[in-house]
Backbone as a ProteinNet text record, in pm:
[ID]
protein_1_A
[PRIMARY]
MVTSRSSATARSRTVVPRRRGPVLERAILDAALEQLSTVGWNGLTMEGVAAEAQTGKAAVYRRWPSKEDLVADALASGLPSLDDAPDLGGIRDDLYALTRLVREVMYSRPGWALRAVLHECDQSSSERFQALIMNGVIQPSADLFGEVVRRGIRRGDVRPDVTGSMIFDVIPAVLMYRSKVCTSEWPDAEIAELIDQVMLPMLRSSSG
[TERTIARY]
12475.9	12575.4	12513.2	12393.7	12323	12285.6	12239.9	12201.4	12319.2	12437.9	12557.4	12594.4	12588.2	12621.1	12520.5	12391.9	12290	12311.7	12347.9	12372.5	12491.5	12596.9	12715	12681.7	12598.2	12557.8	12478.1	12385.2	12304	12390.1	12488.7	12576.1	12656.9	12701.9	12784	12706.1	12574.3	12492.6	12470.5	12487.3	12464.4	12591.7	12704.2	12829.8	12833.4	12861.6	12872.9	13018.3	13045.5	13184.6	13247.7	13373.6	13444	13452.6	13410.5	13412.3	13507.2	13566.1	13661.2	13636.8	13699.4	13704.5	13568.3	13557.9	13433.7	13312.7	13333	13220	13159.6	13242.8	13193.8	13132.6	13196.2	13143.1	13005.1	12988.2	12858	12751.9	12788.4	12695.4	12653.4	12747.7	12716.8	12627.6	12658.3	12575.8	12434	12422.5	12289.8	12214.5	12286.2	12223.6	12173.9	12250.8	12208.1	12080.6	12073	11951.7	11832.8	11855.6	11747.8	11698.7	11791.6	11752.6	11676.8	11724.4	11654.6	11513.2	11496	11364.8	11268.7	11319.5	11232.7	11215.6	11324.4	11313.4	11331.1	11370.1	11382.5	11512.6	11528.7	11650.3	11666.8	11559.3	11569.6	11597.5	11550	11572.1	11702.7	11768.5	11892.4	12005.7	12078.8	12199.9	12312.5	12433.8	12549.2	12549.6	12505	12497.3	12394.3	12280.3	12177.2	12223.3	12295.9	12349.3	12448	12535.1	12632.4	12561.6	12456.7	12382.9	12315.8	12256.6	12191.3	12292.5	12413	12517.7	12592.1	12561	12626.3	12777.8	12812.7	12953.4	12967.2	13087.6	13109.8	13093	13055.9	13039.6	13168.1	13282.3	13409.5	13432.3	13384.7	13401.7	13325.3	13213	13135.2	13205.2	13245.9	13307.1	13442.7	13513.6	13642.2	13623.2	13512.7	13488.4	13406.8	13313.9	13226.5	13221.2	13286	13294	13162.7	13062.4	12935.5	12820	12704.7	12580.8	12557.8	12583.6	12564.5	12655.4	12782.3	12875.9	12826	12780.9	12733.5	12611.1	12514.9	12391.1	12418.1	12505.7	12538.4	12593.8	12685.9	12743.5	12641.2	12556.3	12455.2	12357.5	12313.1	12220.5	12288	12409.6	12480.6	12502.9	12530	12560	12435.1	12322	12204.2	12094.7	12091.8	11981.2	11982.1	11868.7	11862.4	11887.7	11943.1	11972.3	11850.1	11838.3	11734.6	11807.4	11816.9	11902.4	11826.1	11716.5	11650.1	11503.5	11459.5	11319.4	11242.8	11127.8	11048.7	11010.4	11008	10966.7	10860.7	10734.6	10622.7	10538.6	10586.1	10519.8	10428.4	10404.4	10316.4	10344.3	10313.9	10348.2	10275.3	10149.8	10074	10131.8	10156.5	10210.8	10352.6	10432.4	10569.1	10569.9	10486.6	10481.4	10429.7	10330	10273.2	10377.8	10447.5	10548.1	10664.1	10706.6	10818.3	10779.3	10658.4	10614	10608	10564.4	10563.9	10707.1	10800.5	10940.7	10995.2	10963.6	11006.5	10943.5	10818.7	10753.7	10828.1	10872.7	10947.5	11074.4	11140.3	11260.1	11223.7	11117.9	11078.1	11036.6	10981.9	10933.2	11022.5	11142.2	11244.1	11296.6	11374.7	11431.3	11516.6	11605.6	11678.4	11585.6	11476.2	11380.8	11314	11275.9	11221.2	11324.1	11448.2	11554.6	11570.8	11566.9	11580.7	11468.3	11346.3	11234.3	11245.3	11299.6	11320.5	11414	11517.6	11610.2	11538.8	11462.1	11392.9	11291	11219.1	11108.6	11154	11264.9	11298.2	11421.2	11507.3	11630.3	11598.8	11676	11667.1	11740.2	11726.1	11778.2	11928.7	12001.3	12147.5	12192.6	12121.6	12157.3	12112.6	11989.2	11935.4	12012	12072.2	12148.4	12262.3	12317.3	12427.2	12383.5	12256.7	12208.2	12142.6	12135.3	12064.8	12127.7	12260.2	12326.5	12306.6	12313.5	12293	12153	12053.4	11915.3	11894.8	11950.9	11935.7	12000.9	12125.6	12200.6	12157.8	12106.9	12072.5	11931	11838.3	11696.9	11629.2	11634.1	11552.1	11597.7	11728.3	11775.5	11765.7	11803.6	11785.8	11641.1	11547.5	11407.9	11360.1	11398.6	11360.8	11421.7	11545.3	11609.3	11530.7	11485.1	11410.3	11274.1	11208.3	11081.3	11105	11216.2	11249.2	11271.5	11339.4	11362	11230.7	11137.6	11007.6	10931	10933.3	10861.3	10923	11054.5	11119.1	11093	11089.9	11055.2	10912	10822.7	10684.7	10674.3	10759.2	10760.4	10801.9	10905.2	10951	10843.3	10767.9	10660.2	10542	10524.6	10410.5	10294.8	10310.4	10199.1	10218.7	10320.2	10339	10362.6	10298.9	10314.7	10459.6	10512.7	10656.7	10707.3	10618.8	10667.2	10686.7	10663.9	10682.9	10829.7	10911.6	11055.4	11118.2	11044	11100.3	11123.2	11229.5	11263.1	11158.9	11079	10978.6	10880.9	10846.5	10748.7	10803.7	10937.2	10997.2	10997.2	10975.1	10976.2	10838.9	10734.6	10598.5	10573.6	10598.8	10569.1	10655.8	10790.1	10870	10824.6	10788.4	10746.3	10615.3	10520.3	10392.3	10410.9	10493.9	10522.8	10578.7	10674.8	10736.7	10636.7	10555.7	10455.1	10354.5	10303.2	10201.4	10258.1	10382.6	10445.9	10470.8	10525.3	10567.6	10450.9	10361.7	10255.5	10128.7	10096.5	9970.2	9989.1	10114.1	10148.5	10086.7	10076.5	10025.7	10133.8	10094.6	10188.3	10171.2	10098.2	10084.9	10039.5	9912.9	9857.2	9847.3	9836.2	9832.6	9722.7	9607.8	9496.6	9533.3	9608.2	9649.1	9753.2	9840.2	9937.9	9865.6	9767.7	9691	9618.4	9564.9	9494.6	9590.2	9709.5	9809.7	9845.9	9866	9902.7	9788.2	9667	9553.8	9498.1	9496.7	9430.5	9526.5	9655.1	9750.8	9849.4	9919.4	10027.6	9978.7	9889.4	9847.7	9782.9	9695.3	9642.2	9749.6	9858.1	9966.6	10051.4	10062.7	10156.6	10095	9965.9	9899.9	9825.6	9814.2	9735.3	9588	9507.5	9364.3	9299.2	9359.9	9304.4	9370.5	9476.4	9551.2	9477.6
-11638.3	-11572.9	-11460.6	-11488.2	-11386.8	-11270	-11303.1	-11197.8	-11108	-11168.2	-11090.7	-10998	-11051.5	-10968.3	-10854.2	-10879.1	-10775.4	-10666.8	-10709.4	-10610.3	-10522.8	-10582.7	-10505.1	-10406.8	-10452	-10362.3	-10245.2	-10274.3	-10166.7	-10065.6	-10115.7	-10022.5	-9936.8	-9994.5	-9920.3	-9809.4	-9829.4	-9726.5	-9606.2	-9624.6	-9514.4	-9437.7	-9482.9	-9414.3	-9281.8	-9173	-9041.3	-9018.1	-8980.4	-8954.2	-8848.1	-8866.3	-8771.3	-8636.4	-8532.2	-8397	-8310.4	-8214.3	-8125.8	-7981.4	-7889.6	-7750.5	-7689.9	-7612.6	-7541.4	-7633.3	-7752.8	-7844.2	-7882.5	-7917.1	-7951.7	-7830.3	-7715.7	-7595.4	-7560.4	-7574.1	-7546.5	-7642.8	-7769.7	-7868.5	-7834.2	-7786.4	-7750.4	-7626.7	-7527.4	-7406.3	-7438.1	-7521.8	-7562.6	-7637.8	-7721.7	-7796.5	-7702.2	-7598.1	-7501.3	-7429.8	-7390.4	-7326.9	-7421.6	-7547.1	-7645.7	-7663.9	-7672.4	-7687.8	-7565.1	-7446.5	-7325.5	-7320.1	-7359.5	-7349.2	-7458.7	-7563.3	-7672.6	-7678.3	-7671.3	-7680.3	-7545.8	-7440.7	-7307.9	-7285.7	-7162.5	-7124.3	-7204.9	-7217	-7286.4	-7435.3	-7493	-7635.5	-7669	-7568.8	-7593.7	-7623.2	-7730.2	-7762.9	-7791.5	-7776.3	-7807.6	-7956	-8039.7	-8183	-8212.1	-8143.9	-8163	-8118.8	-8007.5	-7959.8	-8061.7	-8113.4	-8213.3	-8335.9	-8380.9	-8497.4	-8466.9	-8347.1	-8308.5	-8302.9	-8253.8	-8243.3	-8374.3	-8473.6	-8604.2	-8591.6	-8521.5	-8506.3	-8516.1	-8507	-8514.4	-8380.1	-8383.7	-8260.9	-8180	-8248.1	-8177.2	-8092.4	-8139.7	-8063.6	-7932.2	-7930.7	-7807.5	-7713.1	-7764.7	-7679.9	-7624.7	-7695.9	-7642.7	-7513.5	-7503.4	-7387	-7279.3	-7321.4	-7225.9	-7263.3	-7185.8	-7223.2	-7209.7	-7140.9	-7124.8	-7132.1	-7155.3	-7157.3	-7022.4	-6914.2	-6780.8	-6758.3	-6802.1	-6787.8	-6863.9	-6985.3	-7067.9	-7007.1	-6964.3	-6909.2	-6779.5	-6695	-6569.7	-6597.7	-6692.3	-6724.6	-6791.6	-6877.3	-6945.3	-6845.5	-6749.9	-6649.1	-6559.4	-6516.6	-6427.1	-6492.9	-6621.8	-6690.6	-6738.7	-6746.7	-6807.9	-6714.2	-6592.4	-6503.2	-6466.2	-6480.6	-6439.8	-6289.9	-6251.7	-6109.6	-6038.3	-5911.9	-5823.9	-5716.5	-5737.7	-5652	-5555.9	-5601.4	-5523.8	-5500	-5376.8	-5342.4	-5364.6	-5431.6	-5452.3	-5318.3	-5315.8	-5196.5	-5239.9	-5228.9	-5277.6	-5164.8	-5040.9	-4929.1	-4846	-4886.5	-4809.4	-4839.9	-4743.8	-4757.9	-4874.3	-4895.2	-5002	-5139.1	-5163.1	-5292.7	-5313.3	-5205.1	-5217.2	-5253.6	-5185.9	-5214.1	-5355.7	-5395.4	-5529.3	-5636.4	-5621.3	-5720.7	-5723.8	-5606.3	-5601.1	-5661.2	-5634.9	-5692	-5844	-5896.8	-6042.5	-6097.2	-6021.6	-6063.6	-6067.4	-5965.3	-5963.6	-6080	-6109.5	-6224.7	-6353.9	-6370.3	-6491.2	-6503.9	-6390.8	-6393.7	-6432	-6372.4	-6397.7	-6542.8	-6605	-6742.1	-6844	-6802.8	-6899	-6969.6	-7074.6	-7143	-7049.2	-6967.6	-6871	-6769.8	-6735.1	-6643.2	-6701.9	-6827.8	-6896.2	-6899.4	-6927.4	-6930.8	-6794.5	-6690.3	-6555	-6523.6	-6560.6	-6533.7	-6613.1	-6734.2	-6810.6	-6735.7	-6675	-6596.2	-6474.6	-6404.1	-6284.3	-6316.5	-6427.3	-6458.2	-6520.4	-6595.3	-6679.4	-6633.9	-6558.1	-6519.5	-6427.5	-6442.3	-6342.1	-6216.5	-6110	-5980.8	-5983.8	-6047.1	-6047.3	-6121.6	-6226.8	-6301.1	-6228.8	-6174.5	-6111.8	-5987.3	-5918.2	-5797.3	-5827.9	-5947.9	-5985.5	-5989.6	-6019.5	-6038	-5912.3	-5805.5	-5686.8	-5628.7	-5617	-5560.4	-5650.8	-5781.6	-5876.1	-5863.3	-5854.5	-5841.9	-5708.7	-5603	-5471.3	-5466.8	-5514.3	-5504.6	-5608.2	-5722.5	-5829.1	-5827.2	-5769.9	-5776.3	-5640.1	-5576.6	-5457.1	-5342.5	-5310.5	-5198.1	-5224.4	-5342.5	-5367.3	-5356.3	-5407.2	-5397.5	-5252.9	-5178	-5036.7	-4959	-4991.6	-4924.7	-4949.6	-5073.3	-5103.5	-5036	-5030.3	-4957.6	-4808.8	-4756.4	-4617.8	-4596	-4690.8	-4680.4	-4680.2	-4766.4	-4774.1	-4642.5	-4587.3	-4462.3	-4347.1	-4337.8	-4228.4	-4242.5	-4364.2	-4385.3	-4339.9	-4366.1	-4320.7	-4169.4	-4099.7	-3953	-3905.3	-3968.6	-3928.5	-3954.4	-4060.8	-4090.4	-3995.2	-3942.5	-3856.5	-3927.4	-4054.5	-4121.8	-4129.3	-4056.4	-4038.1	-3889.6	-3836	-3692.1	-3660.1	-3546.7	-3519.4	-3494.5	-3468.3	-3438.2	-3564.8	-3682.5	-3808.3	-3848.1	-3790.4	-3816.4	-3862.3	-3858.2	-3899.2	-4049.2	-4088.5	-4230.7	-4312.5	-4248.8	-4322.2	-4395.4	-4332.7	-4394.8	-4524.3	-4533.7	-4653.2	-4770.5	-4739.1	-4843.4	-4905.4	-4847.2	-4888.5	-5035.3	-5075	-5212.9	-5312.6	-5294.2	-5388.9	-5396.5	-5282.4	-5282.3	-5358.2	-5336.4	-5406.4	-5555.9	-5589.2	-5730.1	-5797.3	-5732.9	-5790.8	-5803.9	-5700.1	-5704.7	-5816.1	-5823.2	-5924	-6064.6	-6079.1	-6210.3	-6250.1	-6158.3	-6191.5	-6195.6	-6099.4	-6086.7	-6161	-6153.9	-6211.6	-6346.1	-6390.1	-6516.3	-6525.8	-6413.1	-6412.2	-6457.8	-6535.1	-6575.4	-6490	-6382	-6283.5	-6339.8	-6386	-6424.6	-6304	-6330	-6221.4	-6120	-6167.9	-6076.1	-5974.4	-6016	-5922.5	-5823.8	-5870.7	-5778.9	-5672.8	-5715	-5619	-5519.1	-5566.1	-5476.6	-5374.4	-5418.1	-5326.2	-5218.6	-5259.7	-5162.3	-5065.4	-5120.3	-5038.2	-4950.4	-5000.2	-4926.9	-4848.8	-4881.7	-4811	-4729.3	-4796.9	-4728.9	-4627.3	-4667.5	-4574.9	-4448.2	-4456.5	-4330.5	-4240.4	-4296.5	-4213.7	-4152.6	-4223.4	-4182.6	-4089.5	-4095	-4016.3	-3898.7	-3791.5	-3676.3	-3715.2	-3638.1	-3669.2	-3669.4	-3600.1	-3598.1	-3696.5	-3776.8	-3869.6	-3995.5
-2131.7	-2216.8	-2298.1	-2353.1	-2431	-2341.7	-2219.4	-2125.8	-2092	-2070.2	-2038.6	-2151.6	-2275.8	-2391.8	-2405.6	-2383.1	-2394.1	-2290.6	-2167.3	-2062.6	-2095.8	-2149.3	-2188	-2297.9	-2393.4	-2502.8	-2450.3	-2356.1	-2299.7	-2226.2	-2148.6	-2077.2	-2173.5	-2282.5	-2377.3	-2443.6	-2456.4	-2521.1	-2430.1	-2300.2	-2207.8	-2173.4	-2223.1	-2194.8	-2270.7	-2199.7	-2261.2	-2298.7	-2424	-2463.4	-2372.9	-2344.7	-2258.2	-2328.4	-2258	-2314.5	-2233.6	-2300.4	-2235	-2280.6	-2213.8	-2256.4	-2283.7	-2392.5	-2422.7	-2439.3	-2491.5	-2511.2	-2376.7	-2281.3	-2148.5	-2079.6	-2091.7	-2028.6	-2083.8	-2215.4	-2274.2	-2222.9	-2207.6	-2155.4	-2012.9	-1932.7	-1794.3	-1789.7	-1870.6	-1873.8	-1920.9	-2024.2	-2071.2	-1962.7	-1888.3	-1779.6	-1670.3	-1642.1	-1540.9	-1584.9	-1712	-1762.5	-1755.3	-1789.8	-1784.2	-1641.2	-1546.9	-1407.3	-1356.6	-1391.5	-1349.1	-1404.3	-1530.2	-1593.5	-1548.7	-1483.7	-1441.1	-1288.9	-1214.4	-1068.2	-999.2	-1075.3	-1018.2	-943.5	-897.4	-824.7	-696.7	-621.7	-492.4	-508.6	-620.2	-641.5	-710	-765.6	-838.8	-740.8	-769.5	-693.2	-791.1	-744.9	-829.5	-864.5	-770.9	-798.4	-906.8	-900.2	-1001.7	-1138.7	-1143.5	-1271	-1327.7	-1242.7	-1288	-1344.2	-1276.7	-1325.1	-1458.7	-1470.2	-1596.3	-1710.2	-1681.4	-1783.4	-1804.6	-1723.7	-1731	-1715.6	-1607.5	-1573.6	-1423	-1373.6	-1230.7	-1163.2	-1035.6	-959	-956.2	-950.3	-944.2	-1068.9	-1185	-1309.3	-1304.3	-1234.5	-1219.1	-1122.6	-1007	-905.6	-949.1	-1035.6	-1083.8	-1161.2	-1230.2	-1315.8	-1246	-1161.1	-1092.7	-944.9	-859.2	-718.2	-641.9	-701.3	-630.7	-729.8	-675.7	-753.9	-822.5	-752.3	-809.8	-929.8	-919.7	-1031.3	-1153.9	-1132.1	-1243	-1308.7	-1228.7	-1284.5	-1359.1	-1306.7	-1375.6	-1514.7	-1526.6	-1657.7	-1748.9	-1691.9	-1772.9	-1832.4	-1752.3	-1803.1	-1906.4	-1876.5	-1968	-2103.2	-2103.6	-2228.8	-2301.4	-2230.7	-2290.4	-2332.7	-2279.9	-2313	-2461.2	-2528.6	-2669.9	-2682.8	-2794.1	-2815.5	-2871	-2833.2	-2887.3	-2967	-3097.6	-3180.2	-3270.1	-3329.7	-3434.1	-3400	-3418.8	-3399.2	-3529.7	-3524.2	-3646.6	-3710.2	-3841.3	-3916.3	-4016.5	-3974	-4054.6	-4112.9	-4095.7	-4161.1	-4074.9	-3950.4	-3863.5	-3718.4	-3630.8	-3489.7	-3425.6	-3460	-3396.1	-3431.1	-3558.1	-3599.6	-3546.9	-3544.8	-3494.3	-3345.2	-3266.2	-3123.1	-3096.4	-3170.7	-3152.4	-3183.2	-3296	-3334.5	-3234.7	-3188.8	-3095	-2959.9	-2914.2	-2787.2	-2795	-2907	-2924.4	-2923.7	-2980.9	-2980	-2837.4	-2758.6	-2618.8	-2542.9	-2573.7	-2509.4	-2540.6	-2664.8	-2700.9	-2616.9	-2593.7	-2510.1	-2367.2	-2314.7	-2176.9	-2155.2	-2259.5	-2243.9	-2313.5	-2350.7	-2392	-2268	-2286.4	-2170.4	-2085.7	-2145.9	-2062.5	-1995.9	-2064.1	-2003.4	-1880.6	-1889.9	-1772.9	-1660.4	-1696.7	-1596.7	-1530.1	-1610.9	-1557.2	-1460.1	-1494.8	-1405.5	-1275	-1284.6	-1162.1	-1067.5	-1123.6	-1042.5	-982.7	-1065.1	-1018	-909.7	-926.1	-836	-704.8	-707.5	-593.2	-513.8	-574.5	-504	-386.2	-279.4	-174.5	-220.8	-146.2	-192	-214.2	-122.4	-134.5	-259.7	-296.6	-417.6	-543.4	-540.5	-661.4	-700.1	-602.2	-634.5	-730.2	-720.8	-808.1	-954.4	-977.4	-1113.2	-1170.7	-1093.3	-1140.3	-1266.4	-1268.2	-1386.3	-1507.2	-1485.4	-1594.2	-1651.9	-1564.9	-1609.7	-1680.9	-1622.5	-1684	-1822	-1831.4	-1956.7	-2059.4	-2012.1	-2104.9	-2154.5	-2075.8	-2113.1	-2106.2	-1990.8	-1971.2	-2059.8	-2057.5	-2137.6	-2287.7	-2337.5	-2481.8	-2527.2	-2447.6	-2489.4	-2484.5	-2381.2	-2374.9	-2491.2	-2529.6	-2644.2	-2773.2	-2791.9	-2914.1	-2914.2	-2799.5	-2794.5	-2821.5	-2772.1	-2802.8	-2950.6	-3015	-3158.9	-3236.2	-3195	-3262.4	-3245.2	-3125	-3098.8	-3178.2	-3177.1	-3252.3	-3402.4	-3450.9	-3590.7	-3618.1	-3522.2	-3536.5	-3540.6	-3462.2	-3467	-3604.9	-3661.8	-3795.1	-3900.1	-3884.7	-3979.3	-3964.2	-3843.5	-3817.3	-3750.9	-3710.3	-3642.6	-3490.2	-3440	-3296.2	-3273.1	-3171.3	-3148.2	-3111.1	-3154	-3143.8	-3003.5	-2906.8	-2772.3	-2688.1	-2746.5	-2672.3	-2684.4	-2599.8	-2610.5	-2479.7	-2368.6	-2240.8	-2234.3	-2165.6	-2160.3	-2086.3	-2000.2	-1923.6	-2014.4	-2126.3	-2216.7	-2275	-2290.1	-2348.9	-2251.1	-2122.5	-2019.9	-1996.8	-2052.8	-2016.1	-2049.5	-2173.9	-2212.2	-2136.8	-2130.7	-2051	-1905.7	-1846.3	-1706.5	-1688.6	-1777.7	-1767	-1792.5	-1888.8	-1913.7	-1789.4	-1725.4	-1607.4	-1494.5	-1474	-1368.5	-1392.6	-1514.1	-1543.5	-1533.7	-1572.6	-1564.1	-1419.7	-1340.2	-1204.3	-1107.2	-1114.9	-1015.9	-1058.2	-1186.6	-1234.2	-1304.5	-1319.4	-1387.4	-1526.7	-1594.4	-1731.6	-1827.8	-1927.2	-2032.1	-2158.2	-2145.8	-2250.7	-2385.2	-2390.8	-2521.6	-2613.3	-2741.8	-2840.4	-2810.4	-2761.4	-2735.4	-2626.9	-2525.1	-2420.5	-2471.8	-2559.1	-2619.1	-2700.8	-2780.2	-2860.7	-2772	-2660	-2567.6	-2507.4	-2471.1	-2417.2	-2519.4	-2643.4	-2747.3	-2773.5	-2791.1	-2834.8	-2723.3	-2599	-2492	-2402.7	-2409.2	-2324	-2407.2	-2497.9	-2568.1	-2670.6	-2757.5	-2864	-2809.1	-2708.4	-2652.6	-2595.2	-2541.8	-2488.9	-2600.1	-2712.1	-2816.5	-2918.6	-2932.8	-3036.2	-2975.7	-3053.5	-3008.6	-3012.7	-2945.1	-2938	-3074.5	-3171.7	-3307	-3397.9	-3343.9	-3425	-3458
[MASK]
++++++++++++++++++++++++++++++++++++++++++++++++++++++++++++++++++++++++++++++++++++++++++++++++++++++++++++++++++++++++++++++++++++++++++++++++++++++++++++++++++++++++++++++++++++++++++++++++++++++++++++++++

């Protein structure tokens, strides 16, 4: 009798309250991000997401008819925003702080999920996510680096002819390359090396 009561108690503790609407959708999206960041794009299945979210497979398919649809919404809803460029009084400190901020985004759970998509998707699948990646990560980070550089020009610690958009892409491009090809997690020392040995020589005049 005691054993039966204990078993019933244990089962009751594992029951997940019934969720509906936005609460359930958020749980499914979070589960998709978790699956992407742990098993990757190739390992992610709709069944696995349903199990992670502790819901039925039908609840996932009702909202997202394909894996691509689900992942697109999960990334769009989960990526941290890049809104403000640090202003610490000098170009070197501003670039260093901003690069560390971009690193935090890249190594957040949504960032891991995004890299799984970039690294593992075939071309036909990855094309679907190009606009999302561009609008959610690449362009915002390039915009903030541009803001930091233009602020440096106004201060006088960046030469005034550094105005082409290509210069704003250097750090995001190197970050992506080092992450994807070299599997670097960008320790602070490497960020400092990038700023001091690559960016500052490009941004400052030879007498700066």
